[in-house]
Structure formats: C-alpha cells, structure tokens
C-alpha positions as CSV (number, residue, x, y, z in Angstrom):
1,X,9.5,-12.6,-12.6
2,X,12.5,-11.2,-14.4
3,X,15.0,-9.3,-12.5
4,X,15.0,-6.8,-14.9
5,X,11.0,-6.5,-15.7
6,X,11.3,-2.7,-17.2
7,X,13.8,-3.6,-19.5
8,X,12.3,-2.7,-23.0
9,X,9.9,0.3,-21.2
10,X,11.8,3.1,-23.1
11,X,10.5,6.6,-23.6
12,X,9.3,5.8,-26.7
13,X,7.8,2.5,-26.0
14,X,5.2,4.7,-23.4
15,X,4.2,7.6,-25.5
16,X,3.5,4.7,-27.9
17,X,1.6,2.7,-25.6
18,X,-0.8,6.4,-24.9
19,X,-1.1,7.0,-28.3
20,X,-2.3,3.8,-29.2
21,X,-5.1,4.1,-26.7
22,X,-5.9,7.6,-27.4
23,X,-4.1,9.5,-25.2
24,X,-2.9,11.8,-27.6
25,X,1.0,12.5,-26.2
26,X,3.3,16.0,-27.0
27,X,6.4,13.8,-26.4
28,X,6.8,15.4,-22.6
29,X,7.5,12.8,-19.9
30,X,7.9,12.9,-16.0
31,X,9.2,10.2,-14.2
32,X,7.1,10.1,-10.4
33,X,8.0,8.6,-7.1
34,X,7.3,4.9,-7.8
35,X,9.4,1.9,-7.3
36,X,7.1,-0.9,-7.5
37,X,5.5,0.4,-10.7
38,X,6.6,2.5,-13.3
39,X,4.9,5.7,-13.0
40,X,5.0,9.1,-14.9
41,X,3.0,12.1,-15.7
42,X,2.9,12.2,-19.7
43,X,1.8,15.7,-21.7
44,X,-1.2,15.3,-23.5
45,X,-2.0,17.6,-27.0
46,X,-4.4,21.0,-26.2
47,X,-5.6,19.0,-22.5
48,X,-4.3,18.7,-19.2
49,X,-1.2,15.7,-18.5
50,X,-2.5,12.5,-17.5
51,X,-0.5,10.1,-14.9
52,X,0.7,6.6,-16.7
53,X,1.2,3.4,-14.2
54,X,2.8,0.5,-16.1
55,X,2.3,-2.2,-14.1
56,X,5.2,-4.5,-12.8
57,X,5.0,-7.4,-15.6
58,X,3.9,-10.8,-13.6
59,X,2.5,-9.1,-10.1
60,X,-0.9,-9.3,-10.7
61,X,-3.3,-11.5,-13.3
62,X,-5.6,-9.4,-15.3
63,X,-8.4,-10.1,-13.0
64,X,-6.8,-8.8,-10.4
65,X,-5.8,-5.3,-11.8
66,X,-9.5,-5.4,-12.9
67,X,-11.2,-5.7,-9.7
68,X,-8.9,-2.6,-8.2
69,X,-10.0,-1.0,-11.0
70,X,-13.8,-1.7,-10.0
71,X,-13.1,-1.1,-6.5
72,X,-12.3,2.2,-6.8
73,X,-15.0,3.1,-9.2
74,X,-17.9,1.8,-6.9
75,X,-15.9,4.3,-4.3
76,X,-16.1,6.9,-6.3
77,X,-19.7,6.3,-7.8
78,X,-20.4,6.4,-3.6
79,X,-19.1,9.9,-3.7
80,X,-16.0,9.5,-1.8
81,X,-12.6,11.1,-3.4
82,X,-10.4,8.7,-5.6
83,X,-8.0,8.8,-8.2
84,X,-9.7,6.7,-10.3
85,X,-8.5,5.2,-13.7
86,X,-9.5,7.0,-17.0
87,X,-11.4,4.4,-19.5
88,X,-11.7,4.2,-23.3
89,X,-14.5,2.7,-24.8
90,X,-14.9,1.2,-21.1
91,X,-11.0,-0.4,-21.0
92,X,-9.3,0.8,-18.4
93,X,-6.1,-1.7,-18.4
94,X,-4.3,-1.4,-21.7
95,X,-1.3,-3.3,-23.5
96,X,1.3,-2.6,-25.0
97,X,4.3,-4.5,-26.4
98,X,3.9,-6.7,-23.4
99,X,3.3,-4.0,-20.9
100,X,0.3,-3.4,-18.8
101,X,-0.6,0.0,-17.9
102,X,-3.6,2.5,-16.8
103,X,-4.0,6.0,-17.0
104,X,-4.9,8.4,-14.3
105,X,-6.2,12.0,-14.1
106,X,-2.7,14.2,-12.7
107,X,-3.9,15.1,-9.2
108,X,-2.2,17.9,-6.9
109,X,-2.4,18.1,-3.2
110,X,-0.5,17.6,0.1
111,X,-0.4,15.4,2.6
112,X,-3.1,15.6,5.7
113,X,-2.0,17.6,8.7
114,X,-3.0,14.7,11.4
115,X,-2.2,17.1,14.3
116,X,-5.5,18.9,13.5
117,X,-8.1,16.9,15.1
118,X,-10.6,18.1,12.6
119,X,-8.4,16.6,9.6
120,X,-8.6,13.6,11.2
121,X,-12.2,13.8,11.7
122,X,-12.7,14.0,8.1
123,X,-10.3,11.1,7.3
124,X,-12.3,9.1,9.9
125,X,-15.7,9.7,7.7
126,X,-13.6,9.0,4.5
127,X,-12.7,5.6,5.5
128,X,-15.9,4.5,7.1
129,X,-17.3,5.4,3.6
130,X,-15.1,3.1,2.1
131,X,-15.1,0.4,4.2
132,X,-19.1,0.6,4.2
133,X,-18.9,0.0,0.4
134,X,-15.9,-2.6,1.1
135,X,-18.0,-4.6,3.1
136,X,-20.7,-4.8,0.3
137,X,-19.1,-7.8,-1.3
138,X,-15.8,-9.6,-1.4
139,X,-12.6,-9.8,-3.7
140,X,-12.5,-12.9,-5.4
141,X,-9.0,-12.1,-7.1
142,X,-7.0,-9.8,-4.6
143,X,-4.9,-11.2,-1.8
144,X,-5.6,-11.5,1.7
145,X,-3.7,-10.1,4.5
146,X,-2.4,-13.0,6.2
147,X,0.5,-14.1,8.5
148,X,1.9,-16.7,6.1
149,X,2.1,-14.6,3.1
150,X,3.4,-11.3,5.0
151,X,5.7,-12.7,7.8
152,X,6.5,-16.3,7.1
153,X,6.8,-16.6,3.6
154,X,9.0,-13.2,3.8
155,X,11.5,-14.2,6.5
156,X,11.6,-17.6,4.6
157,X,12.7,-15.4,1.7
158,X,15.3,-13.4,3.3
159,X,16.6,-16.3,5.1
160,X,17.2,-18.2,1.6
161,X,18.0,-15.4,-0.3
162,X,21.8,-15.1,1.2
163,X,20.7,-10.9,1.5
164,X,21.5,-11.4,5.5
165,X,25.0,-11.5,6.5
166,X,25.9,-15.0,7.8
167,X,26.3,-14.0,11.2
168,X,23.4,-12.1,11.6
169,X,21.0,-15.0,10.3
170,X,21.0,-17.1,13.5
171,X,19.4,-13.5,15.2
172,X,17.1,-13.0,12.2
173,X,15.7,-16.4,12.3
174,X,15.2,-16.4,15.8
175,X,13.5,-12.6,16.4
176,X,11.0,-13.0,13.5
177,X,9.9,-16.8,14.2
178,X,9.2,-15.2,17.8
179,X,7.2,-12.4,16.4
180,X,4.9,-14.8,14.0
181,X,4.2,-17.3,17.1
182,X,3.5,-14.1,18.9
183,X,0.9,-12.2,16.1
184,X,-0.4,-15.4,14.2
185,X,-2.9,-16.2,17.1
186,X,-3.9,-12.2,17.8
187,X,-4.3,-12.0,14.0
188,X,-6.9,-15.3,13.8
189,X,-8.8,-13.5,16.0
190,X,-10.2,-10.6,13.5
191,X,-14.1,-10.8,13.4
192,X,-14.1,-8.8,10.4
193,X,-12.5,-8.9,6.6
194,X,-13.3,-6.6,4.0
195,X,-11.6,-4.9,0.9
196,X,-9.6,-2.2,1.8
197,X,-7.0,0.0,0.9
198,X,-4.6,-1.9,2.5
199,X,-1.7,0.8,2.1
200,X,-3.4,3.5,3.7
201,X,-0.4,5.7,4.6
202,X,0.3,9.7,4.5
203,X,2.1,9.1,1.4
204,X,-1.3,7.9,-0.7
205,X,-3.5,10.6,0.5
206,X,-3.5,14.1,-1.4
207,X,-5.3,16.6,0.9
208,X,-7.8,18.9,-1.8
209,X,-10.1,21.2,-1.2
210,X,-10.4,20.1,2.6
211,X,-11.2,16.8,1.9
212,X,-8.7,13.7,1.4
213,X,-8.3,11.8,-1.9
214,X,-7.0,8.6,-2.0
215,X,-4.4,7.6,-4.5
216,X,-2.4,4.1,-5.7
217,X,-4.9,1.1,-4.9
218,X,-2.0,-1.0,-6.3
219,X,-2.5,-3.0,-2.7
220,X,-5.9,-3.1,-2.3
221,X,-6.4,-6.5,-0.3
222,X,-9.0,-8.4,1.5
223,X,-8.3,-7.4,5.3
224,X,-9.2,-6.0,8.9
225,X,-10.6,-2.8,8.6
226,X,-8.3,-1.6,11.1
227,X,-5.3,-1.9,9.0
228,X,-6.7,1.3,6.9
229,X,-6.5,3.6,10.2
230,X,-3.0,2.5,12.0
231,X,-0.4,4.0,9.5
232,X,-2.2,7.2,10.0
233,X,-1.5,7.2,13.9
234,X,1.8,9.2,15.3
235,X,3.3,9.8,18.3
236,X,3.5,8.7,21.6
237,X,0.8,6.5,23.3
238,X,-1.5,9.3,24.2
239,X,-1.1,10.6,20.9
240,X,-1.8,7.7,18.7
241,X,-5.0,6.8,21.4
242,X,-6.5,10.5,21.1
243,X,-6.0,10.3,17.3
244,X,-7.4,6.5,16.9
245,X,-10.3,7.7,18.7
246,X,-10.6,11.0,16.5
247,X,-10.8,9.0,13.6
248,X,-13.1,6.0,15.3
249,X,-15.7,8.9,16.5
250,X,-16.1,9.9,12.9
251,X,-15.8,6.4,11.5
252,X,-18.6,5.2,13.0
253,X,-21.2,7.1,11.7
254,X,-20.6,5.4,8.3
255,X,-19.3,2.0,9.4
256,X,-19.3,0.2,12.7
257,X,-15.5,0.0,14.2
258,X,-14.9,-3.2,15.8
259,X,-13.1,-2.0,19.2
260,X,-11.6,-5.2,19.5
261,X,-9.3,-4.4,16.5
262,X,-7.0,-2.6,18.1
263,X,-5.3,-5.5,19.2
264,X,-4.2,-5.8,15.9
265,X,-2.2,-2.5,15.7
266,X,0.6,-3.8,16.6
267,X,0.7,-7.2,15.4
268,X,0.2,-5.6,12.1
269,X,2.8,-3.5,12.3
270,X,5.0,-6.2,13.0
271,X,3.8,-7.9,9.5
272,X,5.1,-4.8,7.8
273,X,8.1,-4.4,8.8
274,X,9.0,-7.9,7.7
275,X,7.4,-7.8,4.4
276,X,8.5,-4.6,3.8
277,X,12.5,-5.5,4.1
278,X,11.4,-9.0,1.9
279,X,9.7,-6.5,-0.5
280,X,13.0,-4.8,-1.0
281,X,15.2,-7.9,-1.1
282,X,12.8,-9.2,-3.6
283,X,13.2,-6.3,-6.0
284,X,17.0,-6.0,-5.4
285,X,17.9,-6.6,-8.9
286,X,15.5,-4.2,-10.2
287,X,17.9,-1.0,-10.9
288,X,15.7,1.4,-9.2
289,X,15.7,-0.2,-5.8
290,X,19.5,0.2,-5.1
291,X,19.2,3.8,-5.9
292,X,16.2,4.5,-3.8
293,X,16.8,2.0,-0.8
294,X,21.0,3.0,-0.5
295,X,21.4,1.9,3.0
296,X,20.1,-1.8,2.4
297,X,21.9,-4.7,3.0
298,X,25.3,-5.0,4.9
299,X,25.8,-5.9,8.7
300,X,24.9,-2.2,10.2
301,X,21.2,-2.7,8.1
302,X,20.4,-6.1,9.6
303,X,21.8,-5.5,12.9
304,X,19.4,-2.2,13.1
305,X,16.6,-4.0,11.7
306,X,17.0,-7.2,14.0
307,X,16.9,-4.6,16.9
308,X,14.3,-2.6,15.5
309,X,11.8,-6.3,15.2
310,X,13.4,-6.6,18.7
311,X,11.6,-3.8,20.3
312,X,8.5,-4.7,18.2
313,X,8.5,-7.8,19.9
314,X,8.6,-6.3,23.6
315,X,5.8,-3.9,22.0
316,X,3.5,-6.9,21.9
317,X,3.7,-7.3,25.6
318,X,1.9,-3.7,25.9
319,X,-1.7,-3.2,26.2
320,X,-4.1,-2.4,23.3
321,X,-4.1,1.3,22.1
322,X,-7.7,2.6,24.3
323,X,-10.3,4.4,22.4
C-alpha cells in the first residue's frame, strides 16, 4: 500500500469522477471528517448535494466493497434507516483514474442522546432489526473480528515499526502479551458471529425524526452482536448496566440477545485499544494522519497508552455487566 495513497486525487479529479458517473457537479467541493477514506460533499447542478467517498486504495477488494453495499441495501429493504450508496444503472461502485468511489445522499442529523432511555430503546429496536437481517446469511468477502488481526497483528506491527520509544518497547510488549493471553480464550467462547456494522459508535449514528440513521459501513464485518452495542455505553458501571439493559430489552423484540455476550465487552474494548494505535501507526505516512492525531508518538503518548492498557488489564478482573 502506498504511503501517499491519495496522491493524484485532486479536486479536479474528484469532480471529473463524479461527472463521469452521471452526477453533474457545479464545482463545489467541501471535505468532510474522514481519515481512512477521502470523503467530500459535492454540489450538484439543480439538485441536492451528494457525498462522494473515495475508498483507500488497496484496502478492500471490489467484492468486499460490493458486499458492504449489498448489506446496506438489505437493511434499507427491511425498513432500517441507513445512508445507502446511490446507484447509476445498477452500479454503486465506480472507478476513475485508478480511484474507486461511491456516492451517497447528503444526510443531516445529530448524535443520539443516549442519556435518554427512550432513545436507547429506539436504538435497541434498530440494532435488533439490523442483526436480524445480519443473521440471515454470512459475509464471504468481509473480514472477521478476530484476536489475531485486531490484537496480535496490531501489536506485532507496532513492535516492528520503530514507532514506540525504545525504552518503552519492553513494557508495551509485556502488557499487550498479557492482554492477548487474557482476552483470547474469552472471545473464543462467543457463540454467535453474524454480519454487523462493526464500528457502531455515536459518530456513525445520525439522529433524525426520532430515529437513528446508520452511516459509514466501511468496517462492516462478521463478529459477535455485542460489538455493535458496547460502544454506545458510557458512564460508570451502574450507568452502563442500565443503558445496556434498556438497549437489550428493545433489541430482544427483533433479535434475541445472548446475555453471555456481556462478558465479551471488556475484551472487545481491549482489542479496539490495541488496534486503534496500530491503525494510526500504519497510516502515519498519510499526510492526513499527523494533522488529525498530533499527539501520536513520542514518550508521553506511548507511556500514557501503556498505562491505559494496564488499566484495561485490571478491568478484565471485574465481573461483566449485569442485565
């Protein structure tokens, strides 16, 4: 993968790409908040603006992207509010000048207020419906949420990258090894793996007309259903238990939640911590990343990251949330 994968993706190239797919642009382009891909709002002649998502080169195969689009389509057909790609003549994945892209309607909204119990119930209904669809068939080309990819490979990359300060390498190796040793057997007990959103945090939910609209299925994958629930929880242990109970009560109306999955929450959080640091490290030569993550790297960053991982290791000793 190129260190500068978007070299050559100029504003003119993006506008020409949209025009080539039949979206008649008016010359307006506004960058939106995205690091992994390049996402722009584009003005359209005599019509509402659209959002163009230029996929990171070499990250996904065409088959994997089309499987993402197909899953979104299934969810929309089931009546679930999702922001789906706009097709042209049945085609949703376009290519221009070596860049693959999709076009989406512009969608306004705000993050849901998860302190409101009714909002949590609505979210629970929506996630239950999503997973009911997700359970009907498997992904073939999308990745699976595994300890190997999200933790072992991530830690190995960082240890070999030279990004960690030499005096902290041993501490990082020790704490990640302990975390992986602890979480691997727990995650192996997961009884259900289905198609999930994969990155279901509040930033990927737009609240409109008293309902959530799911956006950004770029990380949709096969994994345990609770992966789409735990990132919506916040506050202390009592708060998170209550929030999860409200979510699950509504979720169960459409798809039965396995209460044993609560024991996966903290192991999944540990995977995300390890993977997130490696994700930034893998992308560090992309000019967008040093700008977006100015605190990454250096003694202070790695000392704090190692401390956070040690704290997470201690959290694994606590009992799981109770529904």
